[in-house]
Backbone of each chain as ProteinMPNN parsed JSONL, in Angstrom:
{"seq_chain_A": "XXXXXXXXXXXXXXXXXXXXXXXXXXXXXXXXXXXXXXXXXXXXXXXXXXXXXXXXXXXXXXXXXXXXXXXXXXXXXXXXXXXXXXXXXXXXXXXXXXXXXXXXXXXXXXX", "coords_chain_A": {"N_chain_A": [[11.423, -18.178, 4.282], [12.512, -20.98, 2.165], [14.467, -23.634, 1.921], [16.626, -25.917, 0.185], [17.244, -28.798, -1.7], [18.316, -28.935, -5.295], [17.583, -32.194, -6.012], [15.628, -32.54, -4.281], [13.516, -32.16, -5.186], [11.049, -33.28, -7.325], [11.521, -34.903, -10.687], [10.01, -34.059, -13.852], [9.394, -35.403, -16.953], [9.422, -34.115, -19.997], [6.996, -33.693, -22.693], [6.21, -32.068, -24.828], [5.325, -31.315, -28.013], [8.138, -31.647, -30.046], [10.333, -31.822, -27.835], [12.947, -33.713, -27.084], [13.743, -36.324, -25.25], [14.203, -34.829, -22.669], [13.518, -33.44, -19.681], [12.046, -31.992, -16.658], [12.356, -30.091, -13.249], [10.711, -28.222, -10.964], [12.73, -25.826, -9.265], [12.07, -23.805, -7.299], [8.683, -22.442, -6.889], [4.812, -21.061, -8.279], [3.852, -22.071, -6.197], [5.418, -22.407, -3.749], [5.329, -19.566, -3.265], [6.603, -18.119, -4.989], [7.383, -14.989, -5.703], [7.331, -13.172, -8.079], [9.223, -14.3, -10.233], [9.974, -17.754, -11.372], [12.099, -20.201, -10.633], [13.121, -22.748, -12.95], [14.994, -26.493, -13.287], [16.29, -28.166, -15.713], [17.313, -30.985, -17.775], [18.777, -32.014, -20.342], [19.103, -35.019, -22.567], [21.838, -36.443, -24.216], [21.732, -36.339, -27.281], [19.323, -35.298, -27.513], [16.698, -33.089, -27.541], [15.602, -29.225, -26.602], [12.245, -28.228, -27.569], [11.774, -26.316, -30.649], [10.974, -23.046, -30.754], [8.832, -20.319, -29.813], [7.714, -17.62, -27.796], [6.178, -15.425, -25.686], [7.166, -14.612, -23.244], [10.393, -14.284, -21.395], [13.243, -16.298, -20.851], [15.681, -16.716, -18.631], [19.163, -18.259, -18.551], [21.249, -20.147, -16.725], [24.226, -22.68, -17.64], [24.888, -25.208, -16.246], [26.143, -27.823, -16.295], [27.741, -30.157, -18.277], [27.554, -30.017, -22.219], [26.486, -28.004, -25.098], [24.012, -26.529, -27.29], [22.418, -23.061, -28.364], [20.252, -22.612, -30.489], [19.372, -20.349, -32.474], [17.241, -17.926, -34.517], [18.909, -17.057, -36.669], [21.58, -17.702, -36.178], [23.553, -19.911, -34.46], [25.109, -20.939, -31.348], [27.749, -22.022, -28.881], [27.824, -23.722, -25.848], [28.753, -24.115, -22.548], [29.231, -25.314, -19.027], [28.451, -22.812, -16.808], [28.058, -21.087, -19.065], [25.474, -18.603, -20.128], [22.573, -17.207, -20.882], [19.94, -14.893, -22.25], [17.223, -15.319, -23.145], [14.885, -13.069, -25.009], [11.622, -12.133, -25.134], [9.51, -13.531, -27.265], [11.712, -14.283, -28.802], [13.203, -16.697, -31.09], [14.056, -19.307, -30.555], [15.825, -22.561, -28.83], [16.796, -25.438, -27.164], [20.222, -27.869, -27.296], [21.18, -31.051, -26.751], [25.049, -31.472, -27.548], [26.751, -33.104, -27.297], [28.042, -35.636, -24.457], [27.467, -36.423, -22.434], [24.715, -35.672, -19.674], [23.03, -32.385, -20.568], [22.575, -29.699, -18.301], [20.817, -27.486, -17.136], [19.576, -24.323, -15.64], [16.715, -22.129, -15.707], [14.867, -19.399, -15.748], [11.902, -17.636, -15.426], [9.154, -15.63, -15.963], [6.239, -15.912, -13.509]], "CA_chain_A": [[12.467, -19.381, 3.513], [12.536, -22.262, 1.973], [15.799, -23.881, 1.463], [15.894, -27.253, -0.555], [18.442, -29.209, -2.917], [17.611, -29.669, -6.567], [17.382, -33.76, -5.64], [14.401, -32.563, -3.015], [12.391, -31.548, -6.417], [10.504, -34.258, -8.433], [11.609, -34.644, -12.141], [8.987, -34.107, -14.937], [9.799, -35.877, -18.258], [8.833, -33.11, -20.968], [6.704, -34.782, -23.706], [5.976, -31.204, -25.886], [6.067, -31.934, -29.366], [9.572, -31.283, -30.813], [11.088, -31.988, -27.106], [12.98, -34.881, -26.795], [14.611, -36.521, -23.927], [13.982, -33.25, -21.722], [13.134, -33.565, -18.351], [12.287, -30.631, -15.98], [12.144, -30.267, -11.772], [10.683, -26.818, -10.888], [13.03, -25.947, -8.038], [11.052, -22.5, -7.054], [7.695, -22.578, -7.504], [4.269, -20.623, -7.423], [3.37, -22.876, -5.188], [6.296, -21.882, -2.967], [5.068, -18.381, -3.202], [7.838, -16.914, -5.522], [6.435, -13.27, -5.99], [7.573, -12.392, -9.243], [9.263, -15.274, -11.045], [10.431, -19.379, -10.884], [13.317, -21.352, -11.08], [13.278, -24.408, -13.506], [16.218, -26.934, -14.207], [16.35, -28.529, -17.282], [17.972, -31.971, -17.869], [18.758, -32.879, -21.821], [20.137, -36.119, -22.55], [22.885, -36.634, -25.042], [21.249, -36.719, -28.624], [18.042, -34.779, -26.878], [16.694, -30.927, -27.767], [13.997, -28.646, -26.418], [11.187, -27.474, -29.161], [12.365, -24.721, -31.354], [9.729, -22.521, -30.396], [8.849, -19.115, -29.364], [6.336, -17.537, -26.394], [5.94, -13.643, -25.223], [8.43, -14.407, -21.796], [11.594, -14.207, -21.443], [13.882, -17.059, -20.487], [17.504, -16.12, -18.134], [19.372, -19.769, -18.474], [22.975, -20.429, -16.916], [24.503, -23.748, -17.833], [25.427, -25.65, -14.929], [26.989, -28.508, -16.513], [27.289, -30.993, -20.125], [27.989, -29.462, -23.497], [25.062, -28.113, -25.826], [24.369, -25.584, -28.144], [21.559, -23.265, -28.096], [19.742, -21.906, -31.902], [18.117, -18.66, -32.685], [17.342, -17.66, -35.773], [20.463, -16.602, -37.544], [23.049, -18.492, -35.576], [23.716, -21.361, -33.045], [26.127, -20.503, -30.387], [27.878, -23.57, -28.005], [27.01, -23.856, -24.704], [29.017, -25.302, -21.337], [29.09, -24.98, -17.754], [28.905, -21.175, -16.834], [27.169, -19.916, -20.006], [24.884, -17.001, -19.847], [22.012, -17.199, -22.215], [19.271, -14.086, -22.373], [16.021, -15.487, -24.886], [13.986, -11.627, -24.851], [10.323, -12.421, -25.95], [9.413, -13.436, -29.066], [12.581, -14.758, -29.841], [12.623, -18.339, -31.376], [15.468, -20.313, -29.467], [15.8, -24.214, -28.554], [18.494, -25.587, -26.935], [20.067, -28.921, -27.949], [22.807, -31.376, -25.848], [25.614, -31.614, -28.38], [27.901, -33.718, -26.106], [28.024, -36.999, -24.265], [26.671, -36.031, -21.091], [23.666, -34.579, -19.886], [22.753, -30.769, -20.541], [22.064, -29.406, -16.888], [21.089, -25.827, -16.926], [18.703, -23.181, -14.882], [15.841, -21.29, -16.966], [13.985, -19.135, -14.863], [10.768, -17.128, -16.277], [8.61, -14.634, -14.982], [5.485, -16.444, -12.712]], "C_chain_A": [[12.607, -20.181, 3.156], [13.942, -22.218, 1.404], [15.65, -25.593, 1.479], [17.268, -27.815, -1.46], [17.585, -29.909, -3.833], [17.169, -30.959, -6.554], [16.299, -33.868, -4.742], [13.137, -32.788, -4.325], [12.067, -33.008, -7.521], [10.729, -34.39, -9.832], [10.449, -34.994, -12.925], [9.451, -34.135, -16.201], [8.978, -34.415, -19.137], [8.276, -33.928, -22.447], [5.937, -33.733, -24.722], [6.088, -31.864, -27.058], [7.332, -31.009, -29.613], [10.786, -31.693, -29.249], [11.91, -33.672, -27.599], [14.173, -35.446, -26.247], [15.277, -35.689, -23.017], [13.252, -33.963, -20.574], [13.105, -32.149, -17.384], [12.013, -30.829, -13.984], [12.444, -28.095, -11.929], [11.321, -26.61, -9.112], [12.214, -24.537, -7.142], [10.018, -22.615, -7.891], [6.263, -21.631, -7.062], [3.95, -21.322, -6.306], [4.167, -22.396, -3.436], [5.896, -20.705, -2.095], [5.806, -17.39, -3.62], [6.721, -15.618, -6.146], [6.232, -12.564, -7.752], [8.341, -14.02, -10.535], [9.851, -17.006, -10.672], [11.29, -19.518, -11.267], [13.283, -22.703, -11.801], [14.885, -25.043, -13.333], [15.869, -28.004, -15.002], [17.425, -29.932, -17.417], [17.729, -32.56, -19.594], [19.769, -33.78, -21.981], [20.546, -36.211, -23.754], [21.903, -36.918, -26.29], [19.759, -35.471, -28.819], [17.991, -33.18, -27.798], [15.162, -30.565, -27.369], [13.143, -28.421, -28.051], [11.892, -26.449, -29.778], [11.256, -24.128, -31.233], [10.211, -20.835, -30.514], [7.804, -18.528, -28.357], [6.736, -15.685, -25.86], [6.827, -13.882, -23.803], [9.641, -14.917, -22.087], [11.99, -16.101, -20.934], [15.41, -16.23, -19.365], [17.99, -17.975, -17.386], [20.715, -19.457, -18.247], [22.589, -22.016, -16.511], [25.333, -24.677, -16.482], [26.467, -27.053, -15.288], [26.311, -29.392, -18.027], [27.855, -30.1, -21.445], [26.432, -29.07, -24.366], [25.322, -26.846, -26.337], [23.08, -24.648, -27.845], [21.062, -22.314, -30.125], [18.794, -20.932, -32.157], [18.155, -18.682, -34.375], [17.978, -17.42, -36.946], [21.071, -17.429, -37.323], [22.719, -19.715, -34.476], [24.672, -21.036, -32.473], [26.369, -21.668, -29.279], [27.722, -22.728, -26.523], [28.167, -24.873, -23.699], [29.082, -24.552, -20.457], [29.781, -23.738, -17.731], [28.558, -20.386, -18.101], [26.189, -19.422, -19.881], [24.304, -17.489, -20.753], [20.556, -15.995, -21.697], [17.96, -14.403, -23.045], [15.168, -14.404, -24.303], [12.339, -12.398, -25.367], [9.756, -12.512, -26.76], [10.283, -14.17, -29.553], [13.053, -16.223, -30.21], [14.167, -18.808, -30.62], [15.156, -22.031, -29.523], [17.356, -24.582, -28.484], [18.781, -27.582, -27.279], [21.224, -29.372, -27.135], [23.503, -31.854, -27.283], [26.958, -32.441, -27.803], [27.526, -34.991, -25.698], [27.443, -37.356, -23.092], [25.192, -35.414, -20.817], [24.061, -33.419, -19.714], [22.28, -30.267, -19.686], [21.718, -27.684, -17.207], [19.574, -25.137, -16.291], [18.173, -22.783, -16.267], [14.845, -20.884, -16.221], [13.118, -18.391, -15.826], [9.91, -16.975, -15.259], [6.896, -16.371, -14.4], [3.751, -15.749, -14.078]], "O_chain_A": [[13.153, -20.788, 4.076], [14.494, -21.338, 0.743], [15.009, -26.329, 2.23], [18.187, -27.057, -1.772], [16.728, -30.783, -3.702], [16.122, -31.039, -7.195], [15.92, -34.974, -4.355], [12.116, -33.473, -4.26], [12.863, -33.532, -8.3], [9.816, -33.783, -10.392], [9.893, -36.08, -12.761], [9.909, -33.106, -16.698], [7.971, -33.879, -18.673], [9.013, -34.626, -23.143], [5.091, -34.235, -25.462], [6.811, -32.849, -27.206], [7.39, -29.805, -29.362], [11.979, -31.842, -29.51], [11.404, -34.526, -28.328], [15.326, -35.196, -26.598], [16.45, -35.716, -22.644], [12.514, -34.942, -20.684], [14.042, -31.351, -17.397], [11.428, -31.842, -13.601], [13.247, -27.274, -12.373], [10.766, -26.996, -8.083], [11.822, -24.899, -6.033], [10.059, -22.804, -9.106], [6.188, -21.309, -5.876], [3.8, -20.606, -5.316], [3.607, -22.158, -2.366], [5.967, -20.61, -0.87], [5.898, -16.253, -3.157], [5.675, -15.556, -6.792], [5.407, -11.844, -8.314], [7.722, -14.487, -11.491], [10.105, -17.248, -9.492], [11.562, -19.022, -12.36], [13.432, -23.73, -11.139], [15.856, -24.291, -13.257], [14.928, -28.715, -14.648], [18.555, -29.654, -17.014], [16.818, -33.288, -19.988], [20.956, -33.608, -21.705], [19.662, -36.073, -24.6], [21.226, -37.935, -26.139], [19.329, -34.972, -29.859], [18.826, -32.499, -28.395], [14.085, -31.121, -27.584], [13.513, -28.481, -29.224], [12.657, -25.753, -29.11], [10.314, -24.779, -31.686], [11.213, -20.277, -30.96], [6.875, -19.318, -28.188], [7.847, -15.156, -25.866], [7.129, -12.777, -23.351], [9.895, -15.823, -22.88], [11.118, -16.946, -20.734], [15.912, -15.151, -19.681], [17.563, -18.622, -16.43], [21.404, -18.791, -19.02], [21.708, -22.545, -15.833], [26.462, -24.427, -16.058], [27.458, -27.27, -14.591], [25.218, -29.386, -18.593], [28.886, -29.476, -21.195], [25.43, -29.775, -24.249], [26.308, -26.143, -26.116], [22.363, -25.213, -27.019], [21.805, -21.493, -30.663], [17.575, -20.909, -31.991], [18.884, -19.279, -35.166], [17.529, -17.6, -38.077], [21.299, -18.19, -38.263], [21.699, -20.137, -33.932], [25.499, -20.675, -33.311], [25.393, -22.237, -28.79], [27.564, -21.535, -26.263], [28.416, -26.049, -23.963], [29.042, -23.331, -20.611], [30.881, -23.408, -18.174], [28.752, -19.172, -18.172], [25.638, -20.157, -19.062], [24.918, -18.173, -21.572], [20.096, -16.327, -20.605], [17.57, -13.407, -23.654], [14.678, -14.62, -23.195], [12.403, -13.375, -26.113], [9.301, -11.473, -27.239], [10.042, -14.79, -30.589], [13.276, -16.9, -29.206], [15.164, -18.138, -30.35], [14.304, -22.55, -30.244], [18.401, -24.348, -29.092], [17.872, -28.396, -27.444], [22.116, -28.601, -26.78], [22.835, -32.482, -28.105], [28.109, -32.113, -28.091], [26.727, -35.595, -26.414], [26.99, -38.466, -22.816], [24.603, -34.752, -21.672], [25.037, -33.098, -19.035], [21.092, -30.125, -19.974], [22.598, -26.869, -17.487], [18.513, -25.651, -16.644], [18.66, -22.908, -17.391], [13.941, -21.662, -15.918], [13.45, -18.422, -17.011], [9.748, -17.595, -14.208], [6.773, -17.471, -14.939], [2.586, -16.012, -13.78]]}, "seq_chain_B": "XXXXXXXXXXXXXXXXXXXXXXXXXXXXXXXXXXXXXXXXXXXXXXXXXXXXXXXXXXXXXXXXXXXXXXXXXXXXXXXXXXXXXXXXXXXXXXXXXXXXXXXXXXXXXXX", "coords_chain_B": {"N_chain_B": [[18.716, -12.171, -28.697], [20.783, -12.946, -25.694], [23.771, -13.905, -25.361], [27.019, -15.293, -22.937], [29.889, -15.998, -21.345], [30.043, -16.388, -17.791], [32.33, -15.095, -16.888], [32.692, -13.447, -18.71], [31.681, -10.96, -17.599], [32.53, -8.271, -15.813], [33.565, -8.575, -12.327], [32.403, -6.976, -9.924], [33.26, -5.367, -6.174], [31.801, -5.664, -3.193], [31.042, -3.264, -1.331], [29.409, -2.716, 0.884], [28.167, -2.368, 4.041], [28.625, -4.75, 6.82], [29.237, -6.606, 4.91], [31.732, -8.72, 4.267], [34.353, -9.824, 2.499], [32.925, -9.917, -0.573], [31.853, -11.185, -3.523], [30.506, -9.474, -6.618], [28.895, -10.388, -9.658], [26.917, -8.955, -12.589], [24.944, -11.162, -14.232], [23.061, -10.966, -16.166], [21.109, -8.467, -17.03], [19.187, -4.943, -16.428], [20.464, -3.278, -18.532], [20.905, -4.916, -20.646], [18.001, -5.431, -21.165], [16.294, -7.14, -20.162], [13.415, -8.094, -18.818], [11.979, -8.53, -16.338], [13.294, -9.832, -14.573], [17.121, -10.267, -12.922], [19.677, -11.864, -12.917], [22.038, -12.61, -10.912], [25.872, -13.293, -9.594], [27.297, -14.253, -7.057], [30.266, -14.621, -5.498], [31.754, -15.521, -1.896], [34.308, -15.332, -0.109], [36.44, -17.579, 1.976], [35.915, -17.498, 5.213], [34.126, -14.971, 4.613], [30.882, -13.159, 3.876], [27.935, -12.223, 3.651], [25.649, -8.907, 4.136], [23.428, -9.369, 6.863], [20.067, -8.838, 6.782], [17.17, -7.221, 5.801], [15.205, -6.737, 3.3], [12.673, -5.785, 0.356], [12.003, -7.408, -1.346], [12.622, -10.149, -3.099], [14.772, -13.12, -2.914], [16.155, -15.33, -5.197], [18.207, -18.331, -5.249], [20.445, -20.229, -6.206], [23.281, -22.671, -5.569], [26.519, -22.574, -6.503], [28.585, -23.599, -5.996], [31.135, -24.617, -3.408], [31.109, -24.362, 0.027], [28.424, -23.219, 2.492], [26.416, -21.495, 4.503], [23.123, -20.128, 5.433], [21.575, -17.499, 7.214], [18.666, -17.32, 9.283], [15.865, -15.742, 10.822], [15.346, -17.506, 12.733], [16.774, -19.613, 12.277], [19.571, -21.753, 10.744], [20.817, -22.654, 8.415], [22.598, -25.275, 6.211], [24.924, -25.541, 3.037], [25.401, -26.222, -0.122], [26.916, -27.146, -2.986], [24.778, -27.422, -5.772], [21.902, -26.535, -4.043], [19.319, -25.012, -3.091], [17.514, -22.069, -2.756], [14.817, -19.88, -1.243], [14.4, -16.969, -0.48], [12.092, -14.718, 0.97], [10.461, -11.524, 0.515], [11.373, -9.177, 2.494], [12.165, -11.095, 4.8], [14.764, -11.843, 7.068], [18.037, -12.618, 6.348], [21.223, -13.707, 5.826], [24.595, -14.714, 4.255], [26.661, -17.397, 4.337], [30.07, -17.647, 4.281], [31.402, -21.051, 5.133], [33.454, -22.664, 4.559], [36.464, -23.975, 2.891], [36.883, -23.188, 0.934], [35.854, -20.83, -2.44], [32.573, -19.185, -1.646], [30.782, -19.941, -4.215], [27.593, -18.325, -5.744], [23.949, -18.048, -7.561], [21.428, -15.438, -7.681], [19.046, -14.479, -8.244], [16.658, -11.317, -8.842], [14.056, -9.432, -8.549], [13.373, -7.074, -11.319]], "CA_chain_B": [[19.007, -13.0, -27.591], [22.419, -12.752, -25.411], [24.764, -15.736, -24.796], [27.665, -14.682, -23.155], [29.716, -16.739, -20.279], [30.074, -15.641, -16.348], [33.753, -14.575, -17.338], [32.808, -11.807, -19.707], [31.042, -10.123, -16.67], [33.156, -8.092, -14.772], [33.476, -8.606, -10.769], [32.499, -6.059, -8.629], [33.394, -5.973, -5.227], [30.339, -5.347, -2.26], [31.407, -2.587, 0.095], [28.018, -2.899, 1.82], [28.244, -2.688, 5.715], [28.19, -5.411, 6.815], [29.79, -7.299, 3.927], [32.791, -9.104, 4.049], [34.75, -11.033, 1.023], [31.559, -10.191, -0.893], [31.937, -9.73, -4.914], [29.446, -9.691, -7.879], [28.883, -10.479, -11.305], [25.754, -9.164, -12.811], [25.516, -11.924, -15.628], [21.708, -10.726, -16.841], [21.111, -6.863, -16.172], [18.51, -4.075, -17.057], [20.625, -2.989, -19.82], [20.621, -6.758, -21.212], [16.871, -5.707, -22.195], [15.988, -8.381, -19.007], [11.628, -7.072, -18.543], [11.544, -8.779, -14.99], [13.806, -9.644, -13.414], [17.931, -9.917, -13.276], [20.531, -12.856, -12.557], [23.751, -11.557, -10.491], [26.262, -14.357, -9.365], [28.002, -14.037, -5.834], [31.281, -15.206, -4.572], [31.919, -15.246, -1.093], [35.334, -15.587, 0.108], [36.462, -18.441, 2.989], [35.746, -16.462, 6.011], [33.477, -13.644, 4.151], [29.676, -13.094, 4.428], [26.971, -11.209, 2.899], [25.102, -8.461, 5.307], [22.156, -9.974, 7.808], [19.312, -7.608, 6.185], [16.292, -7.595, 4.769], [14.519, -5.433, 1.883], [10.939, -5.886, -0.009], [12.154, -8.226, -2.786], [12.849, -11.844, -2.929], [16.059, -13.408, -3.538], [16.19, -16.791, -5.642], [19.249, -18.74, -5.022], [21.091, -21.421, -6.624], [24.349, -22.375, -5.281], [27.339, -23.393, -7.749], [29.97, -24.425, -5.519], [31.413, -24.371, -2.457], [30.037, -24.982, 1.5], [28.339, -21.957, 3.252], [25.146, -21.149, 5.423], [21.959, -19.042, 5.137], [21.24, -17.569, 8.622], [17.744, -16.633, 8.751], [15.654, -15.189, 11.926], [15.391, -18.145, 13.875], [17.714, -21.161, 12.45], [21.079, -21.425, 10.059], [21.0, -24.101, 7.746], [23.953, -25.788, 5.285], [24.565, -24.672, 1.745], [26.851, -26.71, -0.632], [26.305, -27.413, -4.578], [22.724, -28.01, -5.435], [21.047, -25.893, -2.512], [18.47, -24.082, -3.107], [17.14, -20.712, -1.406], [13.71, -18.666, -1.888], [13.722, -15.811, 0.348], [10.845, -14.22, 0.39], [10.302, -10.167, 0.743], [11.117, -8.624, 3.792], [12.839, -12.39, 5.3], [15.912, -11.749, 7.139], [18.585, -13.199, 5.906], [22.565, -13.777, 5.234], [25.069, -15.939, 3.545], [27.898, -17.377, 4.689], [30.902, -19.132, 3.481], [31.836, -22.004, 6.04], [34.241, -24.054, 3.443], [37.714, -23.741, 2.302], [36.863, -22.508, -1.091], [34.941, -19.775, -2.286], [31.307, -20.016, -1.605], [29.366, -19.139, -5.054], [25.955, -18.669, -5.855], [23.403, -17.489, -8.425], [20.873, -15.156, -6.881], [18.202, -13.544, -9.128], [16.014, -10.426, -7.947], [13.145, -8.611, -9.61], [14.298, -5.771, -11.94]], "C_chain_B": [[20.532, -12.743, -27.308], [22.949, -13.956, -25.094], [26.298, -15.105, -24.47], [28.202, -15.966, -22.082], [30.21, -16.06, -19.299], [31.661, -15.055, -16.82], [34.12, -13.415, -17.802], [31.846, -10.682, -18.99], [32.245, -9.412, -15.674], [32.949, -8.139, -13.308], [33.393, -6.867, -10.565], [32.433, -6.162, -7.34], [32.186, -5.15, -4.186], [30.893, -4.382, -0.939], [30.606, -2.074, 1.268], [28.513, -3.318, 3.281], [27.923, -4.086, 6.009], [28.34, -6.654, 6.29], [31.438, -7.558, 4.124], [33.571, -10.243, 2.929], [34.013, -11.123, 0.124], [32.22, -9.855, -2.112], [30.873, -10.731, -5.858], [29.437, -9.392, -9.148], [27.049, -9.913, -11.628], [25.334, -9.728, -14.4], [23.995, -11.486, -16.384], [21.387, -9.493, -16.125], [20.16, -6.488, -17.214], [18.943, -3.535, -18.122], [20.921, -3.919, -20.505], [19.208, -6.391, -22.162], [15.915, -7.087, -21.023], [14.233, -7.786, -18.524], [11.43, -7.608, -17.401], [12.102, -9.024, -14.048], [15.946, -9.91, -13.85], [18.761, -10.857, -12.368], [21.939, -11.867, -12.22], [24.308, -13.071, -10.233], [27.442, -13.528, -8.19], [28.978, -14.847, -5.452], [31.461, -14.544, -2.855], [33.392, -15.826, -0.648], [35.439, -16.683, 1.352], [36.539, -17.267, 4.363], [34.787, -15.16, 5.915], [31.942, -14.178, 4.64], [29.044, -11.907, 4.036], [26.175, -10.264, 4.707], [23.671, -9.142, 5.814], [21.62, -8.772, 7.966], [18.351, -8.349, 5.915], [15.456, -6.649, 3.784], [12.881, -6.721, 1.254], [11.069, -6.537, -1.087], [12.683, -9.416, -2.362], [14.509, -11.957, -3.465], [15.581, -14.947, -4.38], [17.243, -17.11, -5.871], [19.746, -19.986, -4.993], [22.695, -21.633, -6.144], [25.309, -23.225, -6.017], [28.533, -24.239, -7.159], [30.527, -23.932, -3.917], [30.407, -24.62, -0.822], [29.575, -23.461, 1.92], [26.992, -22.336, 4.118], [24.609, -20.218, 5.215], [21.634, -18.899, 6.504], [19.656, -16.668, 8.131], [16.928, -16.313, 10.923], [15.482, -15.96, 13.468], [16.456, -19.47, 13.162], [18.665, -20.587, 11.815], [20.69, -23.093, 9.101], [22.103, -24.301, 6.322], [23.381, -25.221, 4.371], [25.953, -25.703, 1.107], [25.926, -26.335, -2.459], [25.118, -28.003, -5.254], [22.129, -27.379, -4.786], [20.549, -24.67, -3.258], [17.349, -22.99, -2.373], [15.999, -20.322, -2.055], [13.83, -18.101, -0.441], [12.998, -14.557, -0.095], [11.016, -12.28, 1.02], [9.981, -10.267, 2.601], [11.69, -10.014, 4.992], [14.14, -11.818, 5.977], [16.439, -12.602, 6.749], [20.245, -12.82, 5.713], [23.292, -14.877, 5.289], [26.584, -16.213, 4.025], [28.698, -18.58, 4.66], [31.738, -19.721, 4.932], [33.268, -22.692, 5.881], [35.668, -23.008, 3.794], [38.027, -22.621, 1.496], [36.042, -21.7, -1.53], [33.412, -20.284, -2.662], [30.941, -19.616, -3.111], [28.203, -19.396, -5.405], [25.353, -17.591, -7.242], [22.096, -16.745, -7.519], [20.104, -13.845, -7.78], [17.234, -12.773, -8.384], [15.196, -10.189, -8.62], [13.829, -7.352, -9.725], [13.995, -4.703, -10.902]], "O_chain_B": [[21.37, -12.445, -28.159], [22.371, -14.896, -24.549], [26.882, -14.504, -25.371], [27.401, -16.866, -21.829], [30.867, -15.068, -19.615], [31.341, -13.958, -17.277], [35.076, -12.656, -17.641], [31.346, -9.734, -19.595], [32.797, -10.109, -14.822], [31.882, -7.597, -13.018], [34.093, -5.928, -10.944], [31.611, -6.995, -6.958], [31.772, -4.043, -4.53], [31.093, -4.799, 0.202], [30.91, -1.35, 2.216], [29.105, -4.355, 3.58], [26.955, -4.595, 5.446], [27.86, -7.667, 6.798], [32.25, -6.633, 4.12], [33.171, -11.391, 2.734], [34.013, -12.236, -0.402], [32.927, -8.856, -2.242], [30.571, -11.924, -5.881], [29.864, -8.37, -9.685], [26.104, -10.394, -11.003], [25.36, -9.065, -15.437], [24.014, -11.92, -17.536], [21.37, -9.398, -14.898], [20.013, -7.019, -18.315], [18.069, -3.177, -18.911], [21.503, -3.399, -21.456], [19.063, -6.738, -23.334], [14.961, -7.757, -21.418], [14.222, -6.864, -17.708], [10.332, -7.18, -17.043], [11.812, -8.711, -12.893], [16.221, -9.741, -15.037], [18.631, -10.736, -11.15], [22.554, -10.974, -12.802], [23.584, -14.028, -10.507], [28.167, -12.558, -8.411], [28.603, -15.932, -5.006], [31.33, -13.347, -2.603], [33.535, -17.01, -0.952], [34.341, -16.752, 1.904], [37.264, -16.275, 4.308], [34.639, -14.401, 6.873], [31.696, -15.117, 5.397], [29.535, -10.779, 4.081], [26.157, -10.704, 5.856], [22.847, -9.401, 4.937], [22.02, -7.857, 8.686], [18.321, -9.572, 5.779], [15.372, -5.499, 4.216], [12.398, -7.802, 1.591], [10.225, -6.308, -1.953], [13.165, -9.575, -1.241], [15.191, -11.185, -4.14], [14.577, -15.539, -3.984], [17.761, -16.416, -6.746], [19.605, -20.772, -4.057], [23.409, -20.657, -6.375], [25.075, -24.42, -6.197], [29.181, -25.172, -7.633], [30.207, -22.84, -3.448], [29.235, -24.988, -0.745], [30.355, -22.539, 1.679], [26.674, -23.51, 4.306], [25.249, -19.251, 4.801], [21.391, -19.924, 7.14], [19.448, -15.854, 7.231], [17.491, -16.668, 11.958], [15.466, -15.543, 14.627], [16.802, -20.303, 13.999], [18.92, -19.388, 11.931], [20.394, -24.249, 9.404], [22.273, -23.373, 5.531], [22.285, -24.667, 4.293], [27.059, -25.888, 1.615], [24.956, -25.691, -2.86], [24.713, -29.151, -5.075], [21.042, -27.919, -4.99], [21.119, -23.726, -3.804], [16.506, -23.303, -1.533], [15.969, -20.342, -3.285], [13.428, -18.682, 0.567], [13.153, -13.747, -1.01], [11.756, -12.017, 1.969], [9.224, -10.799, 3.413], [11.528, -9.708, 6.173], [14.715, -11.12, 5.142], [15.776, -13.63, 6.602], [20.519, -11.647, 5.456], [23.033, -15.852, 5.995], [27.483, -15.372, 4.062], [28.464, -19.775, 4.838], [32.489, -19.04, 5.63], [33.998, -23.131, 6.769], [35.886, -21.993, 4.455], [38.835, -21.7, 1.376], [35.052, -21.787, -0.803], [33.025, -21.168, -3.427], [30.744, -18.403, -3.035], [27.726, -20.531, -5.417], [25.992, -16.687, -7.78], [21.686, -17.453, -6.599], [20.47, -12.678, -7.92], [16.83, -13.272, -7.333], [15.357, -10.749, -9.704], [14.509, -6.715, -8.92], [14.494, -3.583, -11.005]]}, "name": "protein", "num_of_chains": 2, "seq": "XXXXXXXXXXXXXXXXXXXXXXXXXXXXXXXXXXXXXXXXXXXXXXXXXXXXXXXXXXXXXXXXXXXXXXXXXXXXXXXXXXXXXXXXXXXXXXXXXXXXXXXXXXXXXXXXXXXXXXXXXXXXXXXXXXXXXXXXXXXXXXXXXXXXXXXXXXXXXXXXXXXXXXXXXXXXXXXXXXXXXXXXXXXXXXXXXXXXXXXXXXXXXXXXXXXXXXXXXXXXXX"}
């Protein structure tokens, strides 16, 4: 068993094309021995966004704090603490901070 | 893509042997089409606990609010908002609310 605090994990800036003001902590990783999926925590600064993109794996998201939006091909949905998002494989998506505080969310993905 | 709020999901009381004051919301389920893992949110009332048990799949836990402890075979660790727990397959574990408010945490498991 591993027990830690999110603050025990180093923050990594995300420099991918299309990302602005995004940082990640890998809270539960492959190297922890996670058998099937890993847990990441993202922070998007006000005015920032993740890349609008697609890939062949899913995201399972829970918003911890802040205000934002998730963009998909045909709509945009508001997000706040307690929002839950399932992005299925190959669905276009992008997360946007629409507020004045950091937007912080968990995003788990298959290993 | 599915976007919802945790409050959109019905709460189910957990009546398993050894559970006391525990309820669950399945925030992202098999029926949503989750390909690999599902996301549940548990609430343990003050004085309550999950069963102390083991099984052959992992838990990936993030504590949202409240105070608690996770018990394992040889130790007990304190939990509060921002605590992260990886319970590996076949590790004994039990979650306990040690505070005066509900202990609320996410717990994802493989499908």
